[in-house]
C-alpha positions in Angstrom: 87.7 48.3 111.5 89.3 49.0 108.1 92.8 50.6 108.3 93.1 54.1 106.8 94.8 54.6 103.5 97.9 56.8 103.2 95.8 59.5 101.5 93.3 59.4 104.3 96.0 59.6 107.0 97.7 62.5 105.2 94.4 64.4 105.1 93.8 63.7 108.8 97.2 65.0 109.7 96.8 68.1 107.5 93.5 68.9 109.2 94.9 68.4 112.6 97.9 70.7 111.8 95.5 73.4 110.5 93.4 73.1 113.7 96.5 73.5 115.9 97.6 76.5 113.8 94.2 78.2 114.1 94.1 77.6 117.9 97.6 79.0 118.3 96.6 82.4 117.1 93.1 82.5 118.6 93.9 84.6 121.7 95.5 87.3 119.6 92.8 87.0 117.0 90.1 87.8 119.5 92.0 90.9 120.7 92.6 92.1 117.1 89.0 91.5 116.3 87.9 93.7 119.2 90.3 96.5 118.2 89.1 96.3 114.5 85.5 96.7 115.6 86.2 99.6 118.0 89.0 101.4 116.2 89.2 100.2 112.6 91.6 98.1 110.5 94.6 100.4 110.8 94.5 100.2 114.6 94.0 96.4 114.5 97.0 96.1 112.1 99.2 98.2 114.3 98.3 96.1 117.3 98.9 92.8 115.5 102.3 93.9 114.3 103.2 95.2 117.8 102.2 92.0 119.5 104.1 89.9 117.0 107.1 92.2 117.3 107.0 92.9 113.5 108.3 96.3 112.4 107.6 96.8 108.7 110.3 98.7 106.8 108.9 100.7 103.9 111.9 101.4 101.7 110.4 104.3 99.9 109.6 105.9 103.2 113.2 105.6 104.4 114.4 107.3 101.2 111.8 110.1 101.8 111.0 110.2 98.1 108.2 112.5 97.0 106.7 109.9 94.7 106.4 107.5 97.7 104.6 110.1 99.8 102.3 110.9 96.9 101.6 107.3 96.4 100.8 106.7 100.0 98.4 109.7 100.0 96.7 108.3 97.0 96.4 104.8 98.6 94.7 106.5 101.6 92.1 108.3 99.5 91.7 107.1 95.9 90.0 104.1 94.3 92.3 101.3 93.1 93.8 97.9 93.2 96.8 96.8 95.3 98.5 93.7 93.9 100.5 92.0 96.6 102.5 88.9 96.8 101.4 86.4 99.4 98.0 86.0 101.1 98.8 85.5 104.8 97.9 87.5 107.9 101.5 88.7 108.3 101.5 90.2 104.8 98.0 91.7 105.2 98.7 93.8 108.3 101.6 96.0 107.0 99.4 96.9 104.0 96.5 97.6 106.3 98.7 99.7 108.5 99.2 102.1 105.6 95.6 102.1 104.1 93.5 100.8 107.0 92.0 104.1 107.9 89.8 103.7 104.9 86.4 102.1 105.5 86.1 100.8 101.9 88.8 98.1 101.7 88.1 94.7 100.3 90.7 91.9 100.4 90.4 89.0 97.9 90.9 85.7 99.5 90.3 82.0 98.9 87.3 80.3 100.5 89.7 78.4 102.8 91.4 81.6 104.1 88.0 83.3 104.3 87.1 81.1 107.3 90.3 82.0 109.1 90.5 85.7 108.1 86.9 86.8 108.6 86.8 86.9 112.4 90.0 89.0 112.4 89.7 91.1 109.3 85.9 91.3 109.2 83.7 89.5 106.7 82.6 92.8 105.3 86.2 93.5 104.2 86.7 90.2 102.3 85.8 89.0 98.8 86.0 85.2 98.7 86.9 83.5 95.5 84.8 80.7 94.3 86.9 78.2 92.2 84.3 77.5 89.6 84.5 79.3 86.2 80.7 79.9 86.5 81.4 82.3 89.4 84.3 84.2 87.7 82.1 86.8 86.1 80.3 87.6 89.4 83.6 87.7 91.2 85.2 90.1 88.7 82.1 92.2 88.6 82.1 92.7 92.4 85.7 93.9 92.2 85.0 96.3 89.4 81.9 97.7 91.1 83.8 98.2 94.3 86.6 100.1 92.6 84.2 102.1 90.5 82.4 103.2 93.7 85.7 104.6 95.0 86.9 101.5 97.0 90.2 99.9 97.4 90.8 96.1 96.6 93.8 94.2 97.8 94.6 91.2 95.5 97.3 88.7 96.3 99.0 87.1 93.3 99.2 83.7 95.0 95.4 83.7 95.2 95.3 84.1 91.5 97.5 81.1 91.0 95.2 79.0 93.2 92.0 79.6 91.3 
């Protein structure tokens, strides 16, 4: 049997680490999925944050500013695009807690994250990015159509750097 190269070993270790990471959150993922299906994204987000003992602090809410409250109202009802920083489940749920009562949310994600996020967030709430330039027009058109129809899109900057 031929020995593995360092690159092959590195890939094997990386794949094993990803599998362990996925299995570690599977029990909670199943519960969150059940809540999302029955009660919606906002309820699922609240449950995830509660189980993980995460209490988001919204600075604008603490200050009680009128512009913050107006902005939150608009997020709950108007079409638009939210540009966020980092595409992970921990970052998604505080945003969904605020806007998750909507049924027209789409989250832009990489193909790799699509596999992991779709059971929890719901495939219908995700827009996967294809990395080829030939798919860029279709991808951008789907975002534009969703916003024009009154929907809300959440786009993570890190995803933009990956493509």
